[in-house]
DOGUTOR-368865 format. One line per 2 residues: for each residue y negated, z, x of N, C-alpha, C. Coordinates in steps of 0.001 Angstrom, whole numbers. Example, Ala and Ser with C-alpha at 12.3 -4.5 7.8 and 13.67 -1.06 7.14 Angstrom:
DOGUTOR-368865
5690 7800 13190 4500 7800 12300 3300 7800 13200 ~ 2250 7080 12850 1060 7140 13670 -30 7870 12900 $
***
This chain:
DOGUTOR-368865
30244 -17488 -19559 28791 -17718 -19623 28095 -16755 -18665 ~ 27254 -17282 -17781 26577 -16461 -16784 25490 -15618 -17426 $
25379 -14365 -16992 24335 -13476 -17500 22983 -13835 -16901 ~ 21927 -13561 -17679 20572 -13874 -17219 19597 -12832 -17756 $
18437 -12782 -17124 17332 -11951 -17582 16071 -12798 -17541 ~ 15296 -12738 -18614 14041 -13489 -18679 12898 -12601 -18196 $
12052 -13146 -17339 10883 -12428 -16827 9648 -13256 -17125 ~ 8705 -12682 -17843 7457 -13366 -18180 6323 -12722 -17396 $
5897 -13404 -16347 4834 -12907 -15488 4402 -14020 -14548 ~ 3163 -13984 -14052 2709 -15035 -13127 3552 -15065 -11855 $
3561 -16206 -11193 4378 -16374 -9998 3835 -15582 -8812 ~ 2628 -15052 -8923 2076 -14246 -7844 2361 -12767 -7978 $
3188 -12364 -8932 3456 -10958 -9212 4617 -10469 -8360 ~ 4347 -9528 -7446 5396 -9014 -6569 6447 -8244 -7343 $
6062 -7604 -8458 7041 -6884 -9261 8074 -7849 -9839 ~ 7601 -8979 -10357 8509 -9985 -10899 9334 -10631 -9790 $
8695 -10881 -8657 9419 -11522 -7555 10559 -10631 -7060 ~ 10275 -9338 -6834 11304 -8437 -6321 12417 -8234 -7345 $
12062 -8176 -8637 13086 -8060 -9676 13950 -9315 -9722 ~ 13338 -10479 -9531 14087 -11733 -9513 15113 -11729 -8391 $
14684 -11273 -7218 15606 -11152 -6077 16716 -10157 -6380 ~ 16324 -8992 -6948 17298 -7951 -7234 18301 -8342 -8304 $
17862 -9103 -9285 18785 -9554 -10323 19869 -10458 -9731 ~ 19464 -11337 -8828 20460 -12202 -8189 21495 -11371 -7434 $
21037 -10302 -6783 21964 -9428 -6067 22920 -8737 -7036 ~ 22510 -8595 -8291 23356 -8005 -9317 24194 -9048 -10051 $
24164 -10283 -9584 24950 -11338 -10205 24369 -11855 -11502 ~ 23065 -11648 -11703 22391 -12067 -12932 21334 -13105 -12587 $
21286 -14169 -13354 20329 -15245 -13099 18947 -14859 -13624 ~ 17919 -14820 -12766 16563 -14571 -13262 15934 -15862 -13792 $
15393 -15801 -14980 14642 -16919 -15562 13195 -16463 -15611 ~ 12409 -16891 -14628 11078 -16334 -14397 10024 -17414 -14610 $
9108 -17150 -15528 8004 -18052 -15778 6842 -17301 -16388 ~ 5637 -17858 -16332 4458 -17142 -16820 4339 -17091 -18339 $
4971 -18026 -19048 4866 -18060 -20506 6088 -18759 -21074 ~ 6214 -18744 -22389 7354 -19399 -23031 7295 -20916 -22926 $
6141 -21451 -22529 6023 -22897 -22351 6622 -23366 -21028 ~ 6966 -22426 -20148 7533 -22789 -18857 8843 -23544 -19056 $
9103 -24507 -18199 10277 -25355 -18355 11590 -24600 -18186 ~ 11547 -23368 -17654 12776 -22572 -17590 13226 -22145 -18975 $
12299 -22151 -19938 12620 -21702 -21291 12580 -22839 -22320 ~ 11698 -23787 -22120 11464 -24869 -23086 12416 -26034 -22808 $
12860 -26792 -23837 12381 -26776 -25221 12966 -25622 -26039 ~ 12269 -25313 -27127 12627 -24221 -28020 12950 -24770 -29410 $
13819 -24020 -30110 14047 -24290 -31531 14421 -22979 -32211 ~ 13872 -22749 -33377 14281 -21625 -34221 14647 -22190 -35585 $
15909 -22040 -35949 16404 -22528 -37236 16434 -21370 -38232 ~ 15867 -21612 -39403 15830 -20571 -40428 16159 -21173 -41788 $
17109 -20554 -42479 17442 -20946 -43841 18043 -19727 -44524 ~ 18456 -19890 -45777 19027 -18762 -46514 20354 -18311 -45932 $
21004 -19163 -45144 22302 -18803 -44597 22358 -18893 -43073 ~ 21202 -19194 -42425 21214 -19369 -40977 19928 -18856 -40353 $
20071 -18152 -39241 18917 -17795 -38403 19388 -17911 -36955 ~ 18818 -18819 -36218 19287 -19043 -34853 18141 -19501 -33965 $
18173 -19057 -32715 17184 -19451 -31714 17890 -20227 -30615 ~ 17291 -21346 -30216 17865 -22174 -29151 16761 -22465 -28126 $
17168 -22519 -26893 16251 -22864 -25817 17035 -23187 -24575 ~ 16334 -23512 -23518 17019 -23826 -22268 17826 -22624 -21776 $
17400 -21431 -22182 18087 -20207 -21782 19394 -19998 -22552 ~ 19642 -20801 -23589 20799 -20573 -24461 22134 -20737 -23732 $
22137 -21411 -22588 23379 -21554 -21829 23768 -20274 -21120 ~ 22870 -19259 -21195 23121 -17984 -20530 23346 -16873 -21559 $
23996 -15811 -21110 24077 -14564 -21857 22859 -13735 -21448 ~ 21785 -13812 -22229 20530 -13146 -21871 20651 -11651 -22156 $
20572 -10852 -21105 20717 -9408 -21232 19397 -8713 -21552 ~ 18300 -9252 -21029 17015 -8566 -21173 15864 -9555 -21108 $
14731 -9139 -21665 13483 -9894 -21586 12410 -8927 -21098 ~ 11932 -9150 -19879 10872 -8301 -19321 9560 -9055 -19465 $
8804 -8707 -20524 7512 -9384 -20698 6458 -8517 -20007 ~ 6474 -8632 -18673 5623 -7788 -17840 4146 -8194 -17908 $
3866 -9431 -17625 2486 -9930 -17663 2490 -11344 -18244 ~ 2930 -11541 -19483 2973 -12898 -20041 1579 -13502 -20093 $
1489 -14787 -19783 215 -15484 -19762 107 -16403 -20971 ~ -1114 -16755 -21366 -1260 -17778 -22411 -639 -19085 -21941 $
154 -19739 -22779 808 -20987 -22360 -204 -22063 -21987 ~ 176 -22887 -21015 -650 -24009 -20591 39 -25315 -20970 $
-755 -26275 -21395 -214 -27584 -21757 307 -28294 -20518 ~ 1317 -29121 -20700 1866 -29875 -19576 868 -30933 -19120 $
1072 -31441 -17923 151 -32436 -17351 182 -33752 -18114 ~ 1199 -33960 -18934 1296 -35219 -19681 419 -35228 -20941 $
-146 -34073 -21294 -985 -33985 -22495 -2367 -34572 -22194 ~ -2881 -35393 -23115 -4218 -35971 -22949 -5267 -34860 -22924 $
-6300 -34987 -22072 -7345 -33968 -22005 -7920 -33613 -23373 ~ -8059 -34603 -24252 -8625 -34344 -25576 -7707 -33481 -26444 $
-6412 -33414 -26079 -5432 -32684 -26889 -5033 -31340 -26303 ~ -5529 -31011 -25102 -5102 -29789 -24425 -5396 -28555 -25274 $
-6595 -28470 -25848 -6966 -27301 -26649 -6024 -27085 -27817 ~ -5697 -28185 -28515 -4799 -28098 -29665 -3396 -27670 -29237 $
-2862 -28323 -28205 -1500 -28038 -27764 -1377 -26590 -27281 ~ -2348 -26127 -26503 -2273 -24760 -25990 -2427 -23737 -27112 $
-3246 -24047 -28117 -3377 -23140 -29264 -2071 -23054 -30043 ~ -1389 -24197 -30189 -100 -24197 -30884 951 -23405 -30103 $
986 -23604 -28796 1921 -22865 -27974 1647 -21361 -28034 ~ 371 -20999 -28024 24 -19579 -28066 497 -18941 -29369 $
318 -19656 -30480 778 -19121 -31761 2300 -19034 -31801 ~ 2971 -20034 -31225 4433 -19980 -31164 4891 -18778 -30346 $
4256 -18560 -29194 4623 -17425 -28352 4409 -16108 -29095 ~ 3293 -15990 -29823 3040 -14782 -30605 4105 -14589 -31678 $
4535 -15684 -32290 5589 -15601 -33310 6893 -15086 -32714 ~ 7267 -15619 -31550 8504 -15176 -30901 8398 -13712 -30495 $
7246 -13326 -29932 7059 -11935 -29530 7137 -11000 -30735 ~ 6578 -11431 -31869 6617 -10594 -33070 8049 -10413 -33567 $
8885 -11439 -33370 10286 -11342 -33773 11106 -10520 -32784 ~ 10757 -10571 -31528 11437 -9893 -30415 12956 -10044 -30521 $
13692 -8966 -30822 15155 -9034 -30811 15716 -9970 -31871 ~ 14933 -10291 -32901 15386 -11244 -33912 15273 -12686 -33409 $
14500 -12868 -32337 14416 -14188 -31712 15374 -14283 -30538 ~ 15383 -13242 -29695 16291 -13184 -28557 16955 -11815 -28582 $
18234 -11792 -28867 18969 -10547 -29020 19280 -9968 -27644 ~ 18331 -9181 -27126 18473 -8607 -25798 17562 -7372 -25722 $
17653 -6634 -24627 16757 -5509 -24398 15378 -6040 -24017 ~ 14362 -5685 -24789 13002 -6089 -24476 12291 -4958 -23732 $
11673 -5325 -22622 10970 -4359 -21778 9532 -4848 -21577 ~ 8622 -4394 -22454 8848 -3562 -23634 8791 -4429 -24887 $
9186 -3857 -26036 9016 -4581 -27289 7567 -5029 -27404 ~ 7308 -6318 -27628 5921 -6814 -27585 4962 -6109 -28540 $
5405 -5822 -29761 4506 -5161 -30706 4175 -3745 -30238 ~ 5182 -3033 -29747 4954 -1682 -29232 4096 -1723 -27978 $
4297 -2748 -27150 3509 -2880 -25926 2029 -3037 -26247 ~ 1719 -3874 -27229 320 -4076 -27624 -288 -2769 -28128 $
444 -2049 -28971 -68 -774 -29480 -270 234 -28360 ~ 645 259 -27407 569 1242 -26327 -604 977 -25397 $
-1076 -247 -25329 -2265 -535 -24525 -3508 142 -25105 ~ -3432 576 -26357 -4543 1271 -27016 -4527 2734 -26602 $
-5546 3165 -25856 -5571 4524 -25321 -5668 5575 -26422 ~ -6321 5245 -27523 -6420 6200 -28621 -5079 6372 -29325 $
-4302 5290 -29436 -2954 5406 -29990 -2099 6293 -29089 ~ -2268 6161 -27785 -1541 7025 -26856 -1877 8498 -27079 $
-3158 8803 -27237 -3568 10194 -27412 -3050 10762 -28729 ~ -3056 9955 -29786 -2517 10412 -31068 -1017 10691 -30943 $
-308 9827 -30216 1123 10050 -30008 1354 11312 -29184 ~ 534 11531 -28168 660 12740 -27350 458 13994 -28206 $
-514 13955 -29102 -731 15087 -30022 502 15347 -30867 ~ 1119 14287 -31358 2277 14442 -32242 3461 15107 -31542 $
3639 14820 -30250 4815 15351 -29553 4494 16592 -28730 ~ 3268 17089 -28839 2914 18343 -28175 2566 18232 -26713 $
2052 17085 -26292 1620 16894 -24907 112 17102 -24833 ~ -307 18025 -23985 -1729 18329 -23869 -2475 17331 -23010 $
-3731 17083 -23368 -4596 16192 -22593 -6023 16729 -22654 ~ -6887 16356 -21724 -8267 16868 -21719 -9026 16403 -22958 $
-9928 17262 -23440 -10794 16874 -24560 -11448 15539 -24237 ~ -11467 14656 -25233 -11886 13271 -25001 -12880 12829 -26068 $
-13882 12095 -25648 -14833 11464 -26555 -14916 9988 -26198 ~ -14683 9127 -27176 -14870 7687 -27001 -16099 7313 -27813 $
-17148 6864 -27136 -18413 6724 -27857 -19415 5874 -27091 ~ -20420 5385 -27852 -21640 4841 -27251 -22853 5479 -27924 $
-22652 6678 -28477 -23716 7436 -29154 -24319 8423 -28153 ~ -25560 8216 -27721 -26159 9090 -26707 -26194 10555 -27116 $
-26430 10823 -28398 -26508 12212 -28850 -25167 12912 -28652 ~ -24092 12268 -29097 -22773 12882 -28976 -22308 12950 -27519 $
-22633 11927 -26735 -22239 11927 -25330 -22915 13071 -24592 ~ -24222 13248 -24806 -24948 14325 -24122 -24460 15701 -24584 $
-24146 15809 -25864 -23626 17064 -26385 -22262 17376 -25751 ~ -21431 16353 -25586 -20097 16523 -25005 -20196 16971 -23547 $
-21090 16349 -22777 -21266 16714 -21373 -21822 18127 -21263 ~ -22778 18466 -22127 -23360 19815 -22099 -22305 20873 -22425 $
-21393 20550 -23340 -20350 21498 -23742 -19380 21774 -22604 ~ -18985 20720 -21891 -17946 20882 -20876 -18507 21041 -19466 $
-19772 20721 -19263 -20381 20913 -17958 -20050 19832 -16952 ~ -18814 19403 -16919 -18376 18380 -15972 -17420 17450 -16703 $
-17714 16158 -16686 -16976 15165 -17462 -16706 13961 -16566 ~ -15601 13272 -16828 -15358 12007 -16135 -15559 10864 -17120 $
-16110 9781 -16616 -16293 8559 -17408 -15261 7546 -16952 ~ -14585 6906 -17932 -13580 5895 -17627 -13862 4645 -18440 $
-13534 3500 -17881 -13615 2245 -18621 -12281 1974 -19297 ~ -12302 1162 -20339 -11081 837 -21074 -10154 -89 -20298 $
-10739 -1000 -19548 -9959 -2106 -19010 -10402 -2405 -17581 ~ -9465 -2736 -16666 -9864 -3084 -15304 -10780 -4313 -15301 $
-11742 -4288 -14443 -12663 -5423 -14339 -13139 -5508 -12899 ~ -13408 -6719 -12446 -13931 -6917 -11099 -15158 -7809 -11132 $
-16048 -7552 -10197 -17196 -8415 -9970 -17130 -8887 -8523 ~ -17579 -10120 -8299 -17597 -10642 -6929 -19019 -10898 -6487 $
-19340 -10368 -5315 -20641 -10604 -4713 -20672 -12041 -4203 ~ -21541 -12850 -4786 -21587 -14265 -4408 -22101 -14457 -2986 $
-22746 -13421 -2446 -23261 -13534 -1092 -22200 -13347 -33 ~ -21433 -12242 -144 -20435 -11953 886 -18991 -12083 405 $
-18812 -12397 -891 -17472 -12603 -1423 -16699 -11335 -1712 ~ -17282 -10153 -1474 -16563 -8901 -1694 -16354 -8647 -3180 $
-15210 -8008 -3494 -14891 -7662 -4875 -15210 -6199 -5144 ~ -15711 -5945 -6336 -16030 -4581 -6753 -15374 -4317 -8099 $
-14930 -3083 -8295 -14339 -2722 -9581 -14779 -1316 -9956 ~ -14900 -1028 -11263 -15309 311 -11693 -14174 1304 -11489 $
-14526 2534 -11128 -13549 3604 -10973 -14000 4797 -11805 ~ -13159 5808 -11842 -13499 7031 -12568 -14745 7654 -11950 $
-15717 8008 -12797 -16992 8557 -12336 -17185 9954 -12910 ~ -17549 10896 -12059 -17801 12265 -12503 -19247 12376 -12975 $
-19438 12939 -14176 -20769 13157 -14741 -20986 14660 -14923 ~ -22014 15179 -14260 -22391 16577 -14502 -23890 16724 -14739 $
-24591 15591 -14640 -26033 15581 -14911 -26370 14255 -15570 ~ -26681 14301 -16854 -26973 13079 -17599 -28438 12673 -17511 $
-29217 13402 -16734 -30645 13127 -16671 -30979 11754 -16124 ~ -30124 11245 -15238 -30410 9949 -14610 -29920 8778 -15451 $
-29248 9049 -16560 -28703 7987 -17401 -29493 7929 -18700 ~ -30109 6778 -18984 -30918 6687 -20189 -30065 6331 -21401 $
-30628 6565 -22581 -29893 6332 -23819 -29486 4867 -23972 ~ -30351 3958 -23534 -30058 2534 -23685 -28789 2139 -22922 $
-28576 2753 -21770 -27376 2452 -20984 -26123 2937 -21697 ~ -26207 4083 -22362 -25053 4612 -23091 -24744 3744 -24302 $
-25790 3343 -25032 -25611 2527 -26236 -25055 1147 -25892 ~ -25406 659 -24717 -25051 -705 -24319 -23555 -973 -24353 $
-22754 38 -23998 -21314 -206 -23859 -20535 1070 -24154 ~ -19551 1031 -25054 -18744 2220 -25310 -17876 2552 -24106 $
-17546 3815 -23961 -16714 4241 -22849 -15918 5467 -23217 ~ -15098 5905 -22286 -14249 7074 -22484 -14818 8226 -21666 $
-15163 9306 -22343 -15667 10506 -21696 -14615 11595 -21867 ~ -14241 12223 -20754 -13133 13177 -20802 -13472 14410 -19961 $
-13101 15571 -20509 -13344 16814 -19782 -12714 16744 -18400 ~ -13468 17158 -17390 -12981 17142 -16015 -11921 18222 -15834 $
-10811 17857 -15221 -9739 18802 -14943 -9817 19214 -13474 ~ -9915 20516 -13236 -9870 21037 -11865 -8405 21017 -11432 $
-8003 19930 -10831 -6586 19731 -10547 -6245 20032 -9096 ~ -4974 20381 -8875 -4482 20595 -7518 -3710 19378 -7021 $
-3255 18555 -7963 -2553 17338 -7579 -2451 16414 -8784 ~ -2138 15166 -8520 -1798 14196 -9564 -300 13978 -9545 $
218 13507 -10668 1620 13117 -10742 1710 11719 -11345 ~ 2466 10871 -10692 2778 9542 -11216 4256 9561 -11583 $
4539 9392 -12858 5915 9454 -13339 6319 8065 -13818 ~ 7171 7403 -13063 7670 6092 -13456 8935 6296 -14291 $
8886 5832 -15528 10006 5998 -16454 10666 4641 -16643 ~ 11919 4543 -16209 12685 3297 -16313 13902 3599 -17174 $
13814 3252 -18452 14889 3590 -19369 15053 5091 -19470 ~ 16252 5578 -19238 16533 7002 -19367 16277 7784 -18087 $
15788 7147 -17045 15573 7823 -15762 14087 8023 -15472 ~ 13782 9195 -14896 12421 9573 -14554 12295 9677 -13040 $
11169 9154 -12512 10910 9208 -11081 9503 9783 -10860 ~ 9369 11122 -10852 8047 11733 -10683 7656 11859 -9207 $
6376 11650 -8938 5837 11724 -7579 4559 12550 -7611 ~ 4423 13455 -6656 3238 14309 -6523 2283 13663 -5527 $
1001 13560 -5894 13 12863 -5072 -1137 13809 -4730 ~ -1442 13946 -3430 -2583 14743 -2963 -3229 14027 -1776 $
-4333 14601 -1313 -4889 14201 -19 -4067 14872 1084 ~ -4199 14357 2309 -3444 14975 3395 -3952 16365 3759 $
-5145 16723 3270 -5657 18076 3510 -5254 19029 2387 ~ -4514 18524 1397 -3936 19392 386 -4602 19392 -964 $
-5822 18851 -1082 -6504 18845 -2385 -6244 17528 -3105 ~ -6790 17412 -4315 -6523 16242 -5152 -7690 15261 -5107 $
-7385 13998 -5383 -8400 12958 -5533 -9030 13070 -6918 ~ -10278 12628 -7045 -10837 12430 -8377 -10067 11305 -9066 $
-9806 10232 -8330 -9009 9111 -8818 -8244 8560 -7624 ~ -6911 8703 -7638 -6123 8315 -6469 -5911 6813 -6370 $
-6109 6077 -7448 -5723 4669 -7470 -6417 3807 -6416 ~ -7729 4000 -6136 -8333 3178 -5077 -7836 3531 -3680 $
-7028 4589 -3568 -6588 5063 -2258 -5115 4781 -1987 ~ -4496 3902 -2768 -3052 3701 -2643 -2622 3260 -1252 $
-3485 2554 -541 -3124 2057 793 -3798 2862 1907 ~ -4400 3997 1560 -5174 4768 2536 -4306 5834 3210 $
-4586 6139 4497 -3767 7124 5218 -3972 8561 4752 ~ -5057 8841 4019 -5272 10221 3581 -4512 10563 2309 $
-3747 9624 1756 -2951 9900 558 -1549 10345 967 ~ -1109 11451 356 229 11980 610 1007 11964 -707 $
2177 11347 -715 3027 11282 -1902 4384 11895 -1587 ~ 4865 12717 -2510 6178 13350 -2354 6914 13303 -3684 $
8203 13035 -3632 9024 13118 -4839 9049 14561 -5314 ~ 9070 14761 -6617 9043 16103 -7179 9867 16128 -8459 $
9915 17289 -9080 10618 17453 -10350 9621 17779 -11447 ~ 9985 17441 -12677 9216 17833 -13849 9927 18963 -14560 $
9191 19901 -15145 9858 20899 -15979 10653 20216 -17082 ~ 11855 20708 -17350 12747 20066 -18322 12087 19942 -19683 $
11336 20971 -20087 10700 20938 -21404 9642 19847 -21468 ~ 8898 19682 -20367 7856 18652 -20358 8484 17257 -20322 $
9558 17111 -19564 10228 15815 -19532 10752 15448 -20911 ~ 11247 16430 -21650 11733 16168 -23010 10599 15677 -23906 $
9401 16204 -23687 8253 15751 -24467 7887 14312 -24111 ~ 8010 13966 -22838 7736 12587 -22442 8768 11631 -23040 $
10008 12076 -23154 11021 11266 -23827 10597 10999 -25267 ~ 10117 12037 -25949 9666 11869 -27336 8445 10965 -27404 $
7557 11060 -26412 6378 10191 -26379 6791 8729 -26265 ~ 7711 8436 -25359 8164 7058 -25174 8804 6525 -26452 $
9590 7355 -27105 10225 6926 -28356 9193 6735 -29454 ~ 8207 7625 -29505 7153 7501 -30505 6385 6205 -30319 $
6126 5836 -29067 5399 4605 -28767 6301 3369 -28846 ~ 7609 3568 -28820 8538 2451 -28934 8719 1658 -27660 $
8549 2301 -26480 8668 1599 -25211 9787 2220 -24371 ~ 10333 1427 -23437 11440 1896 -22598 11060 1925 -21116 $
9884 1416 -20794 9375 1479 -19424 7905 1849 -19473 ~ 7482 2708 -18548 6072 3062 -18483 5789 3914 -17264 $
4547 3864 -16810 4089 4674 -15686 3083 5687 -16226 ~ 3461 6961 -16190 2663 8032 -16782 1821 8690 -15698 $
536 8875 -15980 -361 9577 -15068 -675 10953 -15631 ~ -398 11980 -14805 -628 13377 -15163 -1409 14041 -14046 $
-1945 15234 -14348 -2556 16082 -13331 -2102 17509 -13570 ~ -1945 18261 -12488 -1580 19677 -12578 -2757 20524 -12119 $
-3046 21608 -12849 -4112 22519 -12435 -3519 23710 -11685 ~ -4389 24623 -11255 -3954 25754 -10432 -2994 26676 -11171 $
-3043 26685 -12497 -2157 27528 -13293 -811 26857 -13572 ~ -650 25633 -13103 605 24925 -13319 658 24130 -14606 $
-456 24072 -15336 -488 23285 -16570 -561 21802 -16233 ~ 145 21000 -17015 122 19549 -16843 -780 18923 -17898 $
-1622 17981 -17463 -2574 17308 -18338 -2265 15824 -18353 ~ -2030 15286 -19536 -1699 13876 -19710 -2966 13028 -19720 $
-2951 11931 -18953 -4060 10987 -18959 -3688 9699 -19697 ~ -2589 9071 -19297 -2201 7818 -19945 -800 7412 -19533 $
-245 6458 -20279 990 5782 -19875 702 4290 -19860 ~ 975 3673 -18726 752 2234 -18567 2081 1536 -18791 $
2211 856 -19943 3494 244 -20288 3819 -974 -19425 ~ 2851 -1507 -18719 3093 -2631 -17809 2704 -2273 -16388 $
2882 -1003 -16038 2354 -504 -14773 3088 -991 -13539 ~ 2422 -804 -12409 3000 -1120 -11107 3935 11 -10682 $
4995 -314 -10003 5861 710 -9423 6266 374 -7988 ~ 6015 -862 -7566 6422 -1284 -6228 5758 -427 -5155 $
4474 -113 -5319 3778 638 -4277 4347 2052 -4135 ~ 4959 2590 -5209 5559 3920 -5131 6781 3894 -4214 $
7591 2838 -4310 8725 2724 -3392 8254 2407 -1979 ~ 7112 1766 -1839 6518 1593 -511 6210 2956 107 $
5631 3858 -713 5345 5214 -242 6625 5964 115 ~ 7598 5892 -790 8807 6708 -701 10037 5800 -789 $
10475 5234 318 11569 4258 301 12889 4799 -258 ~ 13055 6114 -296 14306 6669 -817 14354 6698 -2342 $
13223 6460 -3008 13230 6411 -4471 13740 5046 -4922 ~ 14823 4990 -5672 15442 3696 -6027 14800 3036 -7246 $
13503 2805 -7178 12795 2253 -8335 13213 801 -8602 ~ 13221 -19 -7567 13613 -1418 -7754 15068 -1501 -8201 $
15922 -679 -7623 17332 -659 -8015 17479 -290 -9483 ~ 16704 711 -9930 16787 1149 -11322 16290 71 -12272 $
15161 -562 -11940 14627 -1599 -12816 15599 -2773 -12922 ~ 16151 -3190 -11794 17085 -4314 -11826 18372 -3945 -12550 $
18805 -2690 -12417 20004 -2241 -13133 19777 -2294 -14637 ~ 18598 -1827 -15091 18320 -1852 -16518 18242 -3280 -17035 $
17562 -4155 -16307 17433 -5543 -16742 18787 -6261 -16699 ~ 19571 -6014 -15658 20844 -6707 -15499 21874 -6250 -16527 $
21873 -4947 -16828 22851 -4402 -17766 22366 -4447 -19209 ~ 21049 -4633 -19402 20507 -4734 -20749 20610 -3453 -21531 $
20526 -2313 -20825 20666 -1004 -21468 19685 -20 -20844 ~ 19185 901 -21650 18330 1960 -21105 19152 3049 -20441 $
20434 3174 -20817 21324 4148 -20181 22169 3463 -19107 ~ 21529 2633 -18313 22191 1853 -17278 22837 2765 -16229 $
23791 2203 -15514 24491 2920 -14448 23980 2468 -13087 ~ 23477 3395 -12288 23094 3054 -10917 24327 2864 -10039 $
25434 3524 -10407 26654 3409 -9624 27223 1987 -9700 ~ 27037 1336 -10845 27561 -24 -11015 26580 -1088 -10514 $
25375 -678 -10143 24340 -1631 -9734 24466 -1975 -8251 ~ 23959 -3135 -7902 23925 -3533 -6495 23049 -2574 -5710 $
23439 -2315 -4448 22714 -1368 -3605 21529 -2084 -2956 ~ 20428 -2187 -3718 19258 -2920 -3239 18092 -1967 -3021 $
17201 -2355 -2137 15974 -1602 -1879 14828 -2587 -1735 ~ 13617 -2063 -1870 12439 -2900 -1673 12362 -3387 -231 $
12760 -2536 719 12711 -2934 2129 13617 -4141 2389 ~ 14807 -4159 1776 15704 -5300 1954 15132 -6542 1285 $
14476 -6344 163 13831 -7481 -492 12772 -8089 413 ~ 11934 -7232 1005 10850 -7730 1861 11393 -8441 3100 $
12586 -8073 3540 13178 -8695 4728 13915 -9990 4399 ~ 14032 -10309 3120 14808 -11489 2716 14026 -12789 2922 $
14765 -13874 3082 14132 -15193 3180 13384 -15523 1892 ~ 13943 -15094 766 13317 -15347 -533 11917 -14752 -584 $
11798 -13509 -112 10483 -12853 -119 9537 -13544 858 ~ 10018 -13893 2031 9160 -14522 3037 8612 -15854 2528 $
9459 -16619 1845 9002 -17895 1290 7969 -17672 194 ~ 8227 -16680 -662 7278 -16383 -1736 5956 -15888 -1154 $
6039 -14978 -199 4840 -14371 377 3943 -15413 1026 ~ 4547 -16431 1615 3768 -17468 2298 2900 -18257 1330 $
3269 -18243 42 2512 -19017 -943 1377 -18207 -1574 ~ 1328 -16912 -1265 341 -16058 -1916 -915 -15918 -1070 $
-2025 -15618 -1732 -3275 -15381 -1013 -3213 -14038 -314 ~ -3696 -13980 894 -3689 -12738 1650 -4464 -11662 906 $
-3848 -10502 798 -4535 -9368 182 -4379 -9249 -1308 ~ -3808 -10256 -2007 -3733 -10192 -3462 -2806 -9089 -3924 $
-1730 -8842 -3167 -771 -7816 -3559 -1421 -6437 -3518 ~ -2178 -6154 -2456 -2843 -4854 -2353 -3877 -4661 -3458 $
-4578 -5734 -3824 -5577 -5640 -4881 -4914 -5281 -6210 ~ -3776 -5932 -6513 -3073 -5642 -7761 -2644 -4184 -7815 $
-2099 -3679 -6712 -1629 -2302 -6700 -2777 -1333 -6902 ~ -3969 -1699 -6443 -5120 -829 -6590 -5646 -837 -8031 $
-5666 -1990 -8662 -6313 -2107 -9961 -5429 -1664 -11113 ~ -4116 -1716 -10989 -3239 -1483 -12132 -2566 -131 -12012 $
***
């Protein structure tokens, strides 16, 4: 029986595309679709009785090693469904998908990256901060609020605060078609912001860290890939994410203190996830400050920065072997550069809208 890995993500996702290519190089069949309704997985059956529990699907002919639910989409009804029935059919599919995700390994006995229930919890920034407290990871004082009194008191206490939104969002200028998205904003004078604006929408207010650099730590199973990020003049960005494709960004592979890495291991276990992209900052005294872990984060752009970091190789090894303690020695010798040079990538790239890949790397 041929080995396979299931990937749930839109067809425009470069992370899914490169993993699909890499899995084939590892002798594993990628089953890639945006939702469980995709014909690569459907039809489905789950049998349950007092003496039987079994899941069947189109994937059943394979030995499924892993399920990477990177960016699963709400299922869409097939074109054969009557317009009047689309709402009902898609609602039923969505509930079925939620049921399968809730069962995870009880539905598909494989490594889930990440466990769907843990993934949903980890998207909650407050759950992340509580987990960080439990394992002894420090983070800047934080206020989540839409109360003007408390917000002004918090800013007055710390003098300099950053404002963050919960979720990426974009607006498009209907005149020129340009896209805009909110970024981290430094607040040191609340005089220009009225109470009504604060009450209108809750946000995340966090003590400003005087940092010397940022660190992006991509955690793939049991392996850590930390990267130090600065400007080319040596100082740190307020927020490096909008600058991922800019020439003034400098990225270098680095090491984490063993004690801090051990705490991140405990954080990942506490959250119940096996893959995540951790954002940290270091101050002049060498203290590390935790900001967040993105359980569905981008990592392709990091290998673009630093081609010697085997991020794609590690991800494909974990998915192909179905283990967090995967062996890089047993994995195919693949790189992102070889993926980009492949016919598979060229064919995929031709179907994508120009610039969409760069936008994704910036927003996520």
